[in-house]
C-alpha positions in Angstrom: 5.6 6.0 54.0 8.5 8.5 54.3 11.8 7.9 52.6 14.8 7.7 54.9 18.1 8.9 53.7 21.3 7.4 55.1 24.1 10.0 55.3 27.4 10.7 57.0 29.0 14.0 58.1 32.5 14.9 59.1 32.4 16.2 62.7 35.7 17.3 64.2 37.5 14.6 62.2 35.0 11.8 63.0 32.6 10.3 60.5 29.1 10.5 62.0 26.4 8.3 60.4 22.8 9.6 60.5 19.3 8.8 59.2 17.3 11.8 57.9 13.7 12.1 56.8 11.0 14.7 56.4 11.0 18.2 55.0 14.1 20.2 55.9 12.0 23.3 56.5 9.8 21.5 59.1 10.7 21.7 62.8 13.8 19.5 63.4 13.5 16.6 65.8 16.8 15.0 66.7 16.4 11.5 68.0 19.3 10.5 70.3 19.7 6.9 71.1 20.7 5.6 74.6 23.6 3.3 75.6 24.3 0.8 74.1 22.3 1.4 71.0 22.2 3.3 67.6 19.9 5.2 65.4 18.6 1.8 64.2 16.4 1.7 67.2 14.3 4.5 65.6 13.7 2.7 62.3 10.0 2.3 62.9 9.4 5.6 64.6 11.1 7.8 61.9 8.4 7.2 59.2 5.6 8.0 61.8 7.1 11.4 62.6 8.5 12.4 59.2 5.2 13.9 57.9 5.3 16.6 60.7 9.1 17.0 61.5 12.5 17.0 59.9 14.0 14.0 61.5 17.7 13.5 62.2 18.8 10.4 64.0 22.6 10.1 64.4 24.7 7.2 65.6 26.5 9.0 68.3 30.3 8.7 68.0 31.4 5.3 69.1 28.1 3.6 68.3 26.5 2.1 65.2 28.1 3.1 62.0 29.9 6.2 63.4 33.6 6.4 64.1 35.0 5.7 67.5 36.2 8.9 69.2 39.3 9.3 71.2 38.3 9.0 74.9 36.7 12.2 76.0 33.4 13.7 77.2 30.5 12.2 75.4 28.2 15.2 75.7 30.7 17.3 73.8 30.7 14.6 71.1 26.9 14.7 71.0 26.8 18.4 70.5 29.3 18.1 67.7 27.2 15.4 66.1 24.1 17.7 66.0 26.3 20.6 64.5 27.8 18.2 62.0 24.5 17.2 60.4 23.8 20.8 59.6 21.5 21.9 62.4 22.2 25.6 62.7 18.7 26.5 64.0 17.2 25.3 67.3 16.2 21.7 67.4 13.8 19.7 69.5 15.9 17.0 71.3 14.4 13.6 71.9 16.0 10.7 73.7 17.3 9.8 77.1 19.0 13.1 77.8 15.8 15.1 77.1 15.0 15.5 80.8 18.4 17.1 81.4 17.8 19.5 78.5 14.4 20.5 79.8 15.9 21.3 83.2 18.9 23.2 81.8 17.9 24.4 78.3 20.9 26.7 77.9 23.5 24.0 78.4 
């Protein structure tokens, strides 16, 4: 079974908690939870995917163990969370917003 690391990253002044597993050089799969939830919902899925992917599952700002942001646009916060956990190359998004990403991949 894959080891899961529990980390935090400073993202635009917020502490974002995330779970990470798998080889960093494998394709990255970012698991985004829905409302009202947290990365904890992926605790059983992460080990099943970590042998093929680099898994990053953040608690989006305002949820789980991440800081509560100042009221604003959540999608901007989600993008900042992905940047904050060191994802500089393209990632494979997974979660409730995936259908929007598939329809508008450049947004």
